[in-house]
Every structure is written in structure tokens, then in C-alpha cells.
VEXPA-736095 format. One record per residue (C-alpha): residue number from 1; residue in three letters; y, z, x. Coordinates in steps of 0.05 Angstrom, whole numbers, plus 32768, in hexadecimal, padded with zeros to 4 digits. Each point is the difference from the previous one (the first is absolute). Example, Ala and Ser with C-alpha at 12.3 -4.5 7.8 and 13.67 -1.06 7.14 Angstrom:
{i->1	aa->ALA	north->7FA6	up->809C	east->80F6} .
{i->2	aa->SER	north->8045	up->7FF3	east->801B} .
This chain:
{i->1	aa->MET	north->8000	up->8000	east->8000} .
{i->2	aa->LEU	north->8031	up->8011	east->8038} .
{i->3	aa->GLY	north->7FF0	up->7FBF	east->8024} .
{i->4	aa->GLU	north->800B	up->7FD8	east->7FC0} .
{i->5	aa->LEU	north->803E	up->8023	east->7FE5} .
{i->6	aa->ALA	north->8021	up->8018	east->8040} .
{i->7	aa->PRO	north->802A	up->8037	east->7FE0} .
{i->8	aa->LYS	north->8032	up->8029	east->8027} .
{i->9	aa->GLY	north->7FCF	up->8039	east->7FFF} .
{i->10	aa->PHE	north->7FC6	up->8022	east->7FDC} .
{i->11	aa->LEU	north->7FE9	up->8045	east->7FEB} .
{i->12	aa->PHE	north->7FB7	up->8012	east->8007} .
{i->13	aa->GLU	north->7FDF	up->803F	east->7FE5} .
{i->14	aa->ASN	north->7FBA	up->801B	east->800B} .
{i->15	aa->VAL	north->7FD7	up->803F	east->800A} .
{i->16	aa->TYR	north->8010	up->8021	east->8043} .
{i->17	aa->GLY	north->7FB7	up->8000	east->8013} .
{i->18	aa->ILE	north->8005	up->7FB6	east->800C} .
{i->19	aa->ILE	north->801D	up->8010	east->8045} .
{i->20	aa->GLY	north->7FBF	up->8020	east->8018} .
{i->21	aa->ALA	north->7FCF	up->7FD5	east->7FD8} .
{i->22	aa->GLN	north->7FCB	up->7FDC	east->8029} .
{i->23	aa->GLY	north->8016	up->8024	east->803F} .
{i->24	aa->GLY	north->8047	up->7FE5	east->7FF9} .
{i->25	aa->GLU	north->7FEA	up->7FB8	east->8007} .
{i->26	aa->ALA	north->8014	up->7FED	east->7FB9} .
{i->27	aa->TRP	north->8045	up->801E	east->800B} .
{i->28	aa->LYS	north->800A	up->7FD7	east->8040} .
{i->29	aa->GLU	north->7FEE	up->7FC1	east->7FD9} .
{i->30	aa->ILE	north->8031	up->8010	east->7FC9} .
{i->31	aa->LEU	north->8039	up->800C	east->8031} .
{i->32	aa->GLN	north->7FEE	up->7FC1	east->8026} .
{i->33	aa->ALA	north->7FFD	up->7FD5	east->7FC1} .
{i->34	aa->PHE	north->8044	up->8018	east->7FE7} .
{i->35	aa->SER	north->801F	up->7FF7	east->8045} .
{i->36	aa->GLU	north->7FE4	up->7FBA	east->8007} .
{i->37	aa->ALA	north->8020	up->7FEF	east->7FBD} .
{i->38	aa->GLY	north->8042	up->800C	east->8022} .
{i->39	aa->TYR	north->8012	up->8048	east->7FED} .
{i->40	aa->LYS	north->8015	up->803D	east->8027} .
{i->41	aa->LEU	north->7FDC	up->803D	east->7FE3} .
{i->42	aa->PHE	north->8019	up->8045	east->7FEE} .
{i->43	aa->TYR	north->7FCE	up->8031	east->7FE3} .
{i->44	aa->ARG	north->7FF6	up->8049	east->7FEE} .
{i->45	aa->VAL	north->7FD0	up->802C	east->7FD9} .
{i->46	aa->ILE	north->8029	up->8024	east->7FCB} .
{i->47	aa->ASP	north->7FF3	up->8030	east->7FC6} .
{i->48	aa->ALA	north->8018	up->7FEC	east->7FBB} .
{i->49	aa->ALA	north->8012	up->8049	east->7FF0} .
{i->50	aa->ASP	north->8037	up->7FFB	east->8036} .
{i->51	aa->TYR	north->8023	up->7FCC	east->7FD5} .
{i->52	aa->GLY	north->8002	up->8020	east->7FBC} .
{i->53	aa->VAL	north->7FB9	up->7FF2	east->7FE7} .
{i->54	aa->SER	north->7FDB	up->803C	east->7FE2} .
{i->55	aa->GLN	north->7FC3	up->7FEE	east->8028} .
{i->56	aa->HIS	north->7FEA	up->8007	east->8049} .
{i->57	aa->ARG	north->7FEB	up->7FB9	east->8010} .
{i->58	aa->GLU	north->7FFD	up->7FEC	east->8049} .
{i->59	aa->ARG	north->8006	up->7FB5	east->800A} .
{i->60	aa->LEU	north->800C	up->7FCF	east->8038} .
{i->61	aa->MET	north->803F	up->7FD6	east->7FF8} .
{i->62	aa->ILE	north->800E	up->7FC2	east->802A} .
{i->63	aa->VAL	north->8042	up->7FDB	east->7FFD} .
{i->64	aa->GLY	north->8001	up->7FBD	east->8025} .
{i->65	aa->LEU	north->8041	up->7FDB	east->800E} .
{i->66	aa->LYS	north->8010	up->7FBB	east->801C} .
{i->67	aa->GLU	north->8040	up->801C	east->801D} .
{i->68	aa->GLY	north->8021	up->8043	east->8009} .
{i->69	aa->MET	north->7FE7	up->8048	east->8001} .
{i->70	aa->PHE	north->7FE7	up->802F	east->7FCA} .
{i->71	aa->LYS	north->8002	up->804B	east->7FFA} .
{i->72	aa->PHE	north->7FD8	up->8026	east->7FCD} .
{i->73	aa->PRO	north->8025	up->802A	east->7FCD} .
{i->74	aa->ARG	north->8005	up->804A	east->800D} .
{i->75	aa->PRO	north->7FDA	up->802B	east->7FCE} .
{i->76	aa->THR	north->802B	up->8011	east->7FC3} .
{i->77	aa->HIS	north->7FD6	up->803D	east->7FEF} .
{i->78	aa->GLY	north->7FDC	up->8037	east->8026} .
{i->79	aa->PRO	north->800D	up->8022	east->8043} .
{i->80	aa->ASP	north->800D	up->7FBE	east->8023} .
{i->81	aa->SER	north->803A	up->7FEE	east->7FD1} .
{i->82	aa->LEU	north->8047	up->800B	east->8016} .
{i->83	aa->ASP	north->800F	up->8037	east->7FCE} .
{i->84	aa->ASP	north->7FB9	up->801B	east->7FF9} .
{i->85	aa->GLU	north->7FFC	up->7FE7	east->7FB8} .
{i->86	aa->ALA	north->7FC4	up->801F	east->7FDC} .
{i->87	aa->PHE	north->7FC4	up->7FD4	east->7FF2} .
{i->88	aa->TYR	north->7FFD	up->7FE2	east->7FBB} .
{i->89	aa->ASN	north->7FC4	up->8029	east->7FE8} .
{i->90	aa->ALA	north->7FCC	up->7FEF	east->7FCC} .
{i->91	aa->GLY	north->8019	up->8031	east->7FCC} .
{i->92	aa->MET	north->8046	up->7FE1	east->8002} .
{i->93	aa->ALA	north->7FE3	up->7FBA	east->7FFC} .
{i->94	aa->LEU	north->7FDB	up->800F	east->7FBF} .
{i->95	aa->GLN	north->8038	up->8022	east->7FDB} .
{i->96	aa->GLY	north->8009	up->7FE3	east->7FBB} .
{i->97	aa->VAL	north->7FC8	up->7FCD	east->8007} .
{i->98	aa->LYS	north->7FE5	up->7FE6	east->7FBE} .
{i->99	aa->SER	north->7FB9	up->7FE8	east->7FF4} .
{i->100	aa->LYS	north->7FD2	up->7FEF	east->7FC6} .
{i->101	aa->GLU	north->7FC6	up->801D	east->8028} .
{i->102	aa->THR	north->7FED	up->8049	east->7FF2} .
{i->103	aa->ASP	north->7FEE	up->8037	east->8031} .
{i->104	aa->GLN	north->7FBD	up->8006	east->7FDF} .
{i->105	aa->SER	north->7FEF	up->7FB6	east->8009} .
{i->106	aa->ASN	north->800E	up->8008	east->804B} .
{i->107	aa->LYS	north->7FD4	up->803D	east->800B} .
{i->108	aa->LEU	north->7FCC	up->7FFB	east->8037} .
{i->109	aa->GLY	north->7FB7	up->8001	east->7FEE} .
{i->110	aa->GLY	north->7FBE	up->8007	east->8024} .
{i->111	aa->ARG	north->7FE1	up->8032	east->802F} .
{i->112	aa->TYR	north->803E	up->8010	east->802A} .
{i->113	aa->ALA	north->8037	up->8000	east->7FCB} .
{i->114	aa->HIS	north->8000	up->804B	east->7FF6} .
{i->115	aa->LEU	north->800D	up->800B	east->804A} .
{i->116	aa->LEU	north->8045	up->7FE2	east->7FFB} .
{i->117	aa->ASP	north->801A	up->803B	east->7FD5} .
{i->118	aa->ASN	north->8000	up->8032	east->803A} .
{i->119	aa->ILE	north->8018	up->7FD1	east->8037} .
{i->120	aa->PRO	north->8049	up->8012	east->8011} .
{i->121	aa->PRO	north->8032	up->7FC6	east->7FFB} .
{i->122	aa->GLY	north->8001	up->7FD9	east->8041} .
{i->123	aa->LEU	north->7FB8	up->800E	east->8013} .
{i->124	aa->ASN	north->7FC0	up->7FD9	east->7FF7} .
{i->125	aa->TYR	north->7FB4	up->800E	east->8000} .
{i->126	aa->SER	north->8007	up->8025	east->8042} .
{i->127	aa->PHE	north->8018	up->803C	east->7FD8} .
{i->128	aa->TYR	north->7FB6	up->800A	east->7FF0} .
{i->129	aa->THR	north->7FE9	up->8002	east->804A} .
{i->130	aa->ASP	north->7FEE	up->803A	east->802D} .
{i->131	aa->LYS	north->8034	up->7FE6	east->8031} .
{i->132	aa->MET	north->8036	up->8011	east->7FCD} .
{i->133	aa->GLY	north->7FDF	up->8044	east->7FF4} .
{i->134	aa->HIS	north->7FE6	up->7FF3	east->7FBA} .
{i->135	aa->PRO	north->7FCE	up->8037	east->7FED} .
{i->136	aa->ASN	north->7FD2	up->7FCE	east->7FDD} .
{i->137	aa->PRO	north->800A	up->7FBE	east->8026} .
{i->138	aa->VAL	north->7FE7	up->7FC4	east->7FD9} .
{i->139	aa->PHE	north->800E	up->7FCB	east->8035} .
{i->140	aa->ALA	north->7FF6	up->7FFB	east->804B} .
{i->141	aa->TRP	north->803F	up->7FF7	east->802A} .
{i->142	aa->ARG	north->8015	up->7FB7	east->8006} .
{i->143	aa->SER	north->7FC6	up->7FE9	east->7FD6} .
{i->144	aa->LYS	north->802D	up->7FDA	east->7FCF} .
{i->145	aa->PHE	north->803B	up->7FD2	east->8009} .
{i->146	aa->SER	north->8044	up->8022	east->7FFF} .
{i->147	aa->ASP	north->8014	up->7FE7	east->7FBA} .
{i->148	aa->PHE	north->7FC2	up->801D	east->7FDF} .
{i->149	aa->LEU	north->8018	up->8032	east->7FCB} .
{i->150	aa->TYR	north->8046	up->7FFD	east->801F} .
{i->151	aa->LYS	north->8031	up->8021	east->7FD0} .
{i->152	aa->ALA	north->8049	up->7FEC	east->8008} .
{i->153	aa->ASP	north->8036	up->8034	east->800D} .
{i->154	aa->PRO	north->803C	up->7FF7	east->7FD1} .
{i->155	aa->ASP	north->802E	up->801C	east->8035} .
{i->156	aa->LYS	north->7FEE	up->7FCB	east->8034} .
{i->157	aa->PRO	north->7FF4	up->7FB5	east->8003} .
{i->158	aa->VAL	north->7FB8	up->7FEE	east->7FF0} .
{i->159	aa->ARG	north->7FD0	up->7FE2	east->8031} .
{i->160	aa->THR	north->7FF5	up->7FB5	east->8000} .
{i->161	aa->ILE	north->7FEC	up->7FE2	east->7FBD} .
{i->162	aa->LYS	north->7FC0	up->7FD8	east->800B} .
{i->163	aa->ALA	north->7FF2	up->7FBC	east->7FE2} .
{i->164	aa->SER	north->7FBA	up->8015	east->7FED} .
{i->165	aa->GLY	north->7FD6	up->803E	east->8006} .
{i->166	aa->GLY	north->7FC9	up->8029	east->7FE0} .
{i->167	aa->ALA	north->7FFF	up->802E	east->7FC4} .
{i->168	aa->TYR	north->8020	up->8039	east->8028} .
{i->169	aa->THR	north->8031	up->7FDA	east->802C} .
{i->170	aa->GLY	north->8046	up->801D	east->8003} .
{i->171	aa->PRO	north->8038	up->8008	east->7FFB} .
{i->172	aa->LEU	north->7FEF	up->8026	east->7FC0} .
{i->173	aa->HIS	north->8034	up->8022	east->7FD4} .
{i->174	aa->TRP	north->800F	up->804A	east->800C} .
{i->175	aa->ASP	north->7FED	up->800A	east->7FB7} .
{i->176	aa->ASN	north->7FB8	up->7FEF	east->8014} .
{i->177	aa->ARG	north->7FFC	up->7FB9	east->7FE6} .
{i->178	aa->PHE	north->800B	up->7FB8	east->8015} .
{i->179	aa->PHE	north->8047	up->7FE6	east->8002} .
{i->180	aa->LYS	north->8014	up->7FD3	east->7FC7} .
{i->181	aa->LEU	north->8013	up->7FB8	east->800F} .
{i->182	aa->GLU	north->804A	up->800E	east->7FF6} .
{i->183	aa->GLU	north->7FFB	up->803A	east->8031} .
{i->184	aa->TYR	north->7FDF	up->7FD4	east->8034} .
{i->185	aa->LYS	north->803A	up->7FCF	east->7FF8} .
{i->186	aa->ARG	north->8032	up->8038	east->800B} .
{i->187	aa->LEU	north->7FDC	up->8019	east->803E} .
{i->188	aa->GLN	north->8002	up->7FB9	east->801C} .
{i->189	aa->THR	north->804A	up->7FF8	east->7FEA} .
{i->190	aa->PHE	north->7FF4	up->7FC8	east->7FCE} .
{i->191	aa->PRO	north->8034	up->7FFF	east->7FC8} .
{i->192	aa->ASP	north->7FE6	up->801B	east->7FBE} .
{i->193	aa->ASP	north->800C	up->7FBC	east->7FDE} .
{i->194	aa->TYR	north->7FDA	up->7FD9	east->8035} .
{i->195	aa->GLU	north->7FC1	up->7FE4	east->7FDF} .
{i->196	aa->ILE	north->7FBE	up->7FFE	east->8026} .
{i->197	aa->SER	north->7FCA	up->7FD5	east->7FDF} .
{i->198	aa->GLY	north->7FB8	up->8014	east->7FF5} .
{i->199	aa->SER	north->7FDA	up->803F	east->7FF0} .
{i->200	aa->LYS	north->8015	up->8043	east->801D} .
{i->201	aa->GLN	north->7FCC	up->7FF9	east->8038} .
{i->202	aa->VAL	north->8019	up->7FBA	east->8012} .
{i->203	aa->ALA	north->8049	up->8017	east->7FFC} .
{i->204	aa->VAL	north->7FF4	up->803C	east->802D} .
{i->205	aa->LYS	north->7FDD	up->7FD3	east->8032} .
{i->206	aa->GLN	north->803E	up->7FD3	east->8001} .
{i->207	aa->ILE	north->802D	up->803D	east->800A} .
{i->208	aa->GLY	north->7FD4	up->801A	east->8038} .
{i->209	aa->ASN	north->8003	up->7FBD	east->8023} .
{i->210	aa->SER	north->804B	up->7FF8	east->7FF9} .
{i->211	aa->VAL	north->803B	up->8011	east->802C} .
{i->212	aa->PRO	north->802A	up->8036	east->7FDD} .
{i->213	aa->PRO	north->803E	up->7FDB	east->7FE5} .
{i->214	aa->GLN	north->802E	up->8037	east->801C} .
{i->215	aa->LEU	north->7FE4	up->7FF5	east->8046} .
{i->216	aa->ALA	north->8006	up->7FB4	east->7FF7} .
{i->217	aa->ARG	north->8048	up->800A	east->7FE9} .
{i->218	aa->ILE	north->8014	up->8028	east->803F} .
{i->219	aa->MET	north->7FE0	up->7FCC	east->802D} .
{i->220	aa->ALA	north->8023	up->7FC8	east->7FDA} .
{i->221	aa->VAL	north->8043	up->8023	east->8008} .
{i->222	aa->ALA	north->7FF5	up->8007	east->804B} .
{i->223	aa->ILE	north->7FEE	up->7FB6	east->8005} .
{i->224	aa->ARG	north->803B	up->7FE9	east->7FD5} .
{i->225	aa->GLN	north->802F	up->802B	east->8029} .
{i->226	aa->GLN	north->7FE7	up->7FE9	east->8045} .
{i->227	aa->VAL	north->7FE8	up->7FB9	east->7FF5} .
{i->228	aa->PHE	north->802F	up->7FE7	east->7FC9} .
{i->229	aa->SER	north->803C	up->802D	east->800E} .
{i->230	aa->THR	north->8003	up->8018	east->7FB8} .
{i->231	aa->GLY	north->8032	up->8037	east->7FF3} .
{i->232	aa->PHE	north->7FEC	up->803D	east->7FD6} .
{i->233	aa->PRO	north->802A	up->8038	east->7FE4} .
{i->234	aa->PHE	north->7FD8	up->8032	east->802A} .
{i->235	aa->ASP	north->7FE9	up->8008	east->8048} .
{i->236	aa->LEU	north->7FB7	up->7FF8	east->8010} .
{i->237	aa->SER	north->7FF3	up->8024	east->8041} .
{i->238	aa->LEU	north->7FD2	up->7FDD	east->8031} .
{i->239	aa->LEU	north->7FCD	up->801A	east->8031} .
{i->240	aa->GLU	north->8003	up->7FF2	east->804A} .
{i->241	aa->GLU	north->7FC1	up->7FE2	east->801D} .
{i->242	aa->THR	north->7FF2	up->803F	east->8029} .
{i->243	aa->GLU	north->8008	up->8031	east->7FC6} .
{i->244	aa->GLU	north->7FBE	up->801D	east->7FE6} .
{i->245	aa->LEU	north->7FF3	up->8017	east->7FB9} .
{i->246	aa->GLY	north->7FDE	up->8042	east->7FF3} .
{i->247	aa->PHE	north->7FD3	up->7FF3	east->7FC4} .
{i->248	aa->ARG	north->7FC0	up->8004	east->8029} .
{i->249	aa->LYS	north->8013	up->8044	east->801F} .
{i->250	aa->ARG	north->8012	up->801B	east->7FBB} .
{i->251	aa->LYS	north->7FB9	up->7FF3	east->7FE8} .
{i->252	aa->LYS	north->7FE6	up->803B	east->8029} .
{i->253	aa->ILE	north->8036	up->802E	east->7FE4} .
{i->254	aa->LEU	north->7FEE	up->7FEB	east->7FBA} .
{i->255	aa->SER	north->7FB6	up->800D	east->800E} .
{i->256	aa->ASN	north->8010	up->8047	east->8016} .
{i->257	aa->GLU	north->8029	up->800B	east->7FC2} .
{i->258	aa->TYR	north->7FC7	up->7FEA	east->7FD3} .
{i->259	aa->ARG	north->7FCF	up->802B	east->8026} .
{i->260	aa->ARG	north->802B	up->803D	east->7FEF} .
{i->261	aa->LYS	north->8002	up->7FEA	east->7FB8} .
{i->262	aa->ALA	north->7FB4	up->7FFB	east->8000} .
{i->263	aa->GLU	north->7FF9	up->8045	east->801D} .
{i->264	aa->SER	north->802B	up->801D	east->7FC8} .
{i->265	aa->ALA	north->7FD6	up->7FDD	east->7FCB} .
{i->266	aa->ILE	north->7FBF	up->8015	east->8020} .
{i->267	aa->ARG	north->8014	up->8049	east->8001} .
{i->268	aa->ALA	north->8006	up->7FFD	east->7FB4} .
{i->269	aa->ILE	north->7FB7	up->7FE9	east->7FF9} .
{i->270	aa->GLU	north->7FDA	up->801E	east->803B} .
{i->271	aa->ASN	north->7FEF	up->8040	east->7FDC} .
{i->272	aa->LYS	north->7FDC	up->7FDC	east->7FC9} .
{i->273	aa->GLN	north->7FB5	up->8007	east->8009} .
{i->274	aa->ARG	north->7FD1	up->7FC6	east->7FF4} .
{i->275	aa->THR	north->7FC9	up->8012	east->7FCF} .
{i->276	aa->VAL	north->7FB8	up->7FEB	east->800C} .
{i->277	aa->PRO	north->7FEF	up->7FC3	east->7FD5} .
{i->278	aa->ASP	north->7FCB	up->8006	east->7FCB} .
{i->279	aa->SER	north->7FB9	up->7FE7	east->800A} .
{i->280	aa->TYR	north->7FED	up->7FC8	east->7FD0} .
{i->281	aa->SER	north->7FD8	up->7FBF	east->7FFA} .
{i->282	aa->TYR	north->800E	up->7FB9	east->7FE9} .
{i->283	aa->TYR	north->7FE1	up->7FBB	east->7FFC} .
{i->284	aa->CYS	north->8018	up->7FC5	east->8029} .
{i->285	aa->SER	north->7FF2	up->7FB9	east->8017} .
{i->286	aa->ILE	north->8015	up->7FD8	east->803D} .
{i->287	aa->GLN	north->800D	up->7FB6	east->8000} .
{i->288	aa->PRO	north->7FED	up->7FCE	east->8037} .
{i->289	aa->ASN	north->8049	up->8001	east->8018} .
{i->290	aa->PHE	north->7FF8	up->804D	east->8008} .
{i->291	aa->LYS	north->802C	up->8011	east->7FC4} .
{i->292	aa->PHE	north->7FEC	up->8046	east->7FEA} .
{i->293	aa->LEU	north->8003	up->800F	east->7FB5} .
{i->294	aa->GLN	north->7FF3	up->803F	east->7FD8} .
{i->295	aa->THR	north->7FDB	up->7FE9	east->7FC1} .
{i->296	aa->ASP	north->7FD2	up->8016	east->7FC8} .
{i->297	aa->ARG	north->7FB6	up->800C	east->8006} .
{i->298	aa->GLU	north->7FEC	up->7FBC	east->7FE3} .
{i->299	aa->SER	north->802B	up->7FD9	east->8031} .
{i->300	aa->ALA	north->7FF2	up->802A	east->803D} .
{i->301	aa->ASN	north->7FD4	up->7FF5	east->803D} .
{i->302	aa->TYR	north->8009	up->8046	east->801D} .
{i->303	aa->ARG	north->800C	up->8047	east->7FED} .
{i->304	aa->VAL	north->802E	up->8029	east->802D} .
{i->305	aa->ARG	north->7FFE	up->804D	east->8002} .
{i->306	aa->ILE	north->803A	up->8024	east->8022} .
{i->307	aa->GLY	north->7FFB	up->8047	east->8018} .
{i->308	aa->TRP	north->803B	up->8027	east->801C} .
{i->309	aa->THR	north->7FF1	up->8041	east->8026} .
{i->310	aa->ASP	north->800B	up->800C	east->804A} .
{i->311	aa->THR	north->7FDD	up->7FBD	east->8005} .
{i->312	aa->LEU	north->8012	up->7FC1	east->7FDA} .
{i->313	aa->SER	north->7FBD	up->7FE4	east->7FEA} .
{i->314	aa->ILE	north->7FFC	up->7FBA	east->7FE3} .
{i->315	aa->THR	north->7FBE	up->7FEA	east->7FE3} .
{i->316	aa->VAL	north->7FF5	up->7FB7	east->7FED} .
{i->317	aa->GLU	north->7FC2	up->7FEF	east->7FD6} .
{i->318	aa->ASP	north->7FE8	up->7FBA	east->7FF1} .
{i->319	aa->ILE	north->7FF2	up->7FFF	east->7FB5} .
{i->320	aa->LYS	north->7FDB	up->7FBE	east->7FFE} .
{i->321	aa->ASP	north->7FBA	up->800A	east->7FE5} .
{i->322	aa->GLY	north->7FC2	up->7FF2	east->8028} .
{i->323	aa->GLN	north->8021	up->7FF7	east->8043} .
{i->324	aa->ALA	north->7FE5	up->801B	east->8042} .
{i->325	aa->LEU	north->8035	up->8030	east->8019} .
{i->326	aa->GLN	north->8017	up->8011	east->8046} .
{i->327	aa->GLN	north->801B	up->8045	east->800F} .
{i->328	aa->ILE	north->803D	up->8001	east->802E} .
{i->329	aa->LYS	north->802B	up->803B	east->8016} .
{i->330	aa->ILE	north->8042	up->7FFB	east->8025} .
{i->331	aa->ASN	north->8022	up->803E	east->801B} .
{i->332	aa->ILE	north->804A	up->7FFC	east->8010} .
{i->333	aa->THR	north->8027	up->8033	east->802A} .
{i->334	aa->PRO	north->8041	up->7FFD	east->8028} .
{i->335	aa->ARG	north->7FFB	up->7FF3	east->804A} .
{i->336	aa->ASP	north->802A	up->803C	east->8015} .
{i->337	aa->GLY	north->7FED	up->8031	east->7FC8} .
{i->338	aa->PHE	north->8040	up->7FF4	east->7FD9} .
{i->339	aa->TRP	north->8016	up->7FCE	east->7FCC} .
{i->340	aa->ALA	north->802F	up->8001	east->7FC4} .
{i->341	aa->LEU	north->7FC7	up->800A	east->7FCF} .
{i->342	aa->ASP	north->7FF0	up->8044	east->7FE2} .
{i->343	aa->VAL	north->7FB5	up->7FFC	east->800E} .
{i->344	aa->ARG	north->7FD6	up->8009	east->803E} .
{i->345	aa->GLN	north->7FDB	up->7FC0	east->7FF8} .
{i->346	aa->VAL	north->7FF1	up->7FC6	east->7FD1} .
{i->347	aa->GLU	north->7FB8	up->7FEE	east->7FEE} .
{i->348	aa->LEU	north->7FEE	up->7FBD	east->7FE2} .
{i->349	aa->PHE	north->7FBB	up->7FFD	east->7FE0} .
{i->350	aa->VAL	north->7FE9	up->7FBA	east->7FEB} .
{i->351	aa->SER	north->7FC2	up->7FF0	east->7FD8} .
{i->352	aa->THR	north->8000	up->7FB4	east->7FFA} .
{i->353	aa->SER	north->7FD7	up->7FC1	east->7FFC} .
{i->354	aa->ASP	north->803B	up->7FD8	east->801C} .
{i->355	aa->ILE	north->8028	up->800D	east->803F} .
{i->356	aa->MET	north->803F	up->7FF7	east->7FD6} .
{i->357	aa->GLY	north->7FF3	up->8047	east->7FE9} .
{i->358	aa->VAL	north->8019	up->8018	east->8043} .
{i->359	aa->THR	north->8042	up->7FDB	east->7FF4} .
{i->360	aa->VAL	north->8004	up->8022	east->7FBC} .
{i->361	aa->ALA	north->7FFB	up->8044	east->8022} .
{i->362	aa->TRP	north->803A	up->7FF0	east->802E} .
{i->363	aa->LYS	north->8028	up->7FE4	east->7FC6} .
{i->364	aa->ALA	north->7FF4	up->8040	east->7FD9} .
{i->365	aa->PHE	north->8018	up->8029	east->803B} .
{i->366	aa->ASP	north->803E	up->7FD5	east->8005} .
{i->367	aa->ARG	north->800C	up->8009	east->7FB5} .
{i->368	aa->GLU	north->7FFC	up->804C	east->8005} .
{i->369	aa->LEU	north->8034	up->8002	east->8037} .
{i->370	aa->ALA	north->8030	up->7FD4	east->7FD8} .
{i->371	aa->GLN	north->7FFA	up->801D	east->7FBA} .
{i->372	aa->ASN	north->8006	up->8048	east->8019} .
{i->373	aa->ASN	north->803E	up->7FEE	east->8028} .
{i->374	aa->ILE	north->7FDE	up->8016	east->8040} .
{i->375	aa->LYS	north->8008	up->7FBE	east->8025} .
{i->376	aa->ALA	north->8013	up->7FBA	east->7FEC} .
{i->377	aa->ASP	north->7FBD	up->7FE7	east->801A} .
{i->378	aa->ILE	north->7FCB	up->800E	east->8035} .
{i->379	aa->VAL	north->8028	up->7FDF	east->8037} .
{i->380	aa->GLN	north->8038	up->8034	east->7FF6} .
{i->381	aa->LEU	north->7FCE	up->803A	east->8004} .
{i->382	aa->ASN	north->7FF1	up->7FF8	east->804A} .
{i->383	aa->GLY	north->8040	up->7FE2	east->801B} .
{i->384	aa->TYR	north->8016	up->7FB8	east->8002} .
{i->385	aa->TYR	north->7FD4	up->7FCE	east->8025} .
{i->386	aa->HIS	north->802A	up->7FFC	east->803F} .
{i->387	aa->TYR	north->7FFC	up->804B	east->800C} .
{i->388	aa->LEU	north->7FC4	up->8027	east->8019} .
{i->389	aa->PRO	north->7FD3	up->8008	east->7FC3} .
{i->390	aa->ARG	north->7FE7	up->8045	east->7FEB} .
């Protein structure tokens, strides 16, 4: 496009990780291609929150010019701004927003939804880890991506809105729900009357893939001012090439602040004692793709008996008639004598005509951990895979 149209300049935006992708080789090719098209390049990684967007969104910006020089605009908000203007936080951005969607229609569902209630604003799933000091940790440290169960803080800009994610991908509203479409638009600085086509899912994907209009506006003003000599009734301060921005350093300060917030929330719950779950039994089946289903007696292949004492015993019985059965026992204990499970050991007893019965036993163990809010799954019980297992 640059070779064909030969404009005075161009503005290029992308994720900042592109600089280090493929060992930096892709970045070298990008710079070389732009340079060979006849442009001198000026680039920085900047945070949208520094320019009046209620969202921390780090992005790479490249401005290429046929002639002249370019300086990036100085942040208009935050500690790097001239007058230390406060960030435009999420609560301010959503003031007076109107939507046809209801809070109830945006409630989370599924196995982890209830966990969001106790997470303090600004934190994510890591609130439920032993590293954060939770008395009943559900997840292992760094076992999920950082936006998993991330609840936005109304007093700060939110983290980056993603184009797509799972059922528990944040930012999630501090009222323990998904944001409404009109709220996503506000957080990305789209005008209320700007129409985005498609379903909510499609619209949110477009928002997550977009450049915040407010950030685009500031860059456009800087380009108009320096490339086209446009006059404005205000002064846009510019950064010198040697000046560094502090948004990366502030991340650590923010992390310490949220850790203190987690400690305060944990103190409120750490005296609550977990009760021993009840013993019970149920019928189940397992599909060829390993999907595990609790079902009625007529549809079942197995009966599962759960016993909770100082040992968690899980017995799986094949209920198919006339089958020769194998008896299998699996004993599970922690490597170092300690794990975040209120039993000494777990015993799996399997009486089956099909080796799939062993998988059923592990699935039943996994189910007990999840539905009793002990752990999200078996992986979390013994630490994440890149740590020493217990």
C-alpha cells in the first residue's frame, strides 16, 4: 500500500510482543520493509491509559515519514503527564451508561462462577492460591492465564479487553458479572451512538481488536500538528526520544497494592472451617471422548461410591451384567506428606470389565475436588505442571 500510494507518512499499530516474536526476526523484516518503501521510522510502546483511555492496553506504535521528524505525544494522564492528571478510571467511564441488557442476563455460570464473588476488585483467580495466602486454595500459582476470573477495579483503568476468551475471561464487572456491550464500548472509548454490527460476541471481538478511538485521536493530533502544521487551540506536549515512560515499573507497585488487598479479604474468611463432605453414591457413564456424565441407573455403565473420612475412598463398579471383572486399586498420597486436601490419602477401587473404568475413577476424583470447592481440578491439587509435583 505504501509503495502504491506513497503518502507523506503512515501510522502502524500492533501488539508490543511483535518486537520479540520469532526471536526478533519478524521485527527486523517489518522495519526493513517499511524502510525500503522510503520511510524513516519512529516507534514506541505506549499504554492507552496514559492517554485518557480507561484501560491499560500496551501497544506498539510506528510512525513512518517520507520527510521530517516525529515525536510521540506526552501522556495526558497518569504520573508521566505534565500535571499528574489522574487516570480515567473504569467507574468514571461507566457513569450514566444505558443498556437494554440486564445484570441477570450477564451473570457468570458454570463451575467457577461462584468464586468471583469473593475476589477483590483488581484481582484474578490467583486470589485462590496458596501464594496469596488463601486458606483453601483452589488453584495452583500461575496455573491459569492472568485474565482468568479477573475482576475489574472501578477506581482504576481495566486491563486489556480481549477480542476473544473463555467463559471466565476478564475484565469482569465489579458487580460479579460480564460487562454489557455499551460498557465495553465506554471502556474502549467508543461514543455511545457508534453502532457495532453483529451479536454481542461478535461486537465485543471487534472492540477487543480495535484501537481505542481516544488513543487514535491523540496520535492523529500529534501527526496533524507535526506533519501537516495544523494549529489547535491547545498545546500537545511531545516526548523527547530519550524520555522513558514509567507504565512498566508501575505494574509492580500495582501488584503489591493488590496483594495487600488480597490479604485483607483473606483475613475475613480464613477463620471459616471447611466441613467434611458427605459420603454418597451415584451412577455415571463415560463417552469415547472421555466426557464424564452423572446419569440414572438405566443409562449408566458404572456406579460410583464416595466415602469421606481421613481417607477419600472412591469405588467404581462396572454394572454391566455377565462381564468378567478386574480388581484394581490405586493409592494416592502426597510426595512430601502435605497437600491442600483434608485427607491423608486417596484410594481408588475399580471393579471393571473395561480399562475405561480406571479413567472413570480419576474423573470421579476430579469431580469431588471441583464440586466441593477444594480444587479446580486434579492438576491444581499437586501444583502446576512446570513445578515439582507432590
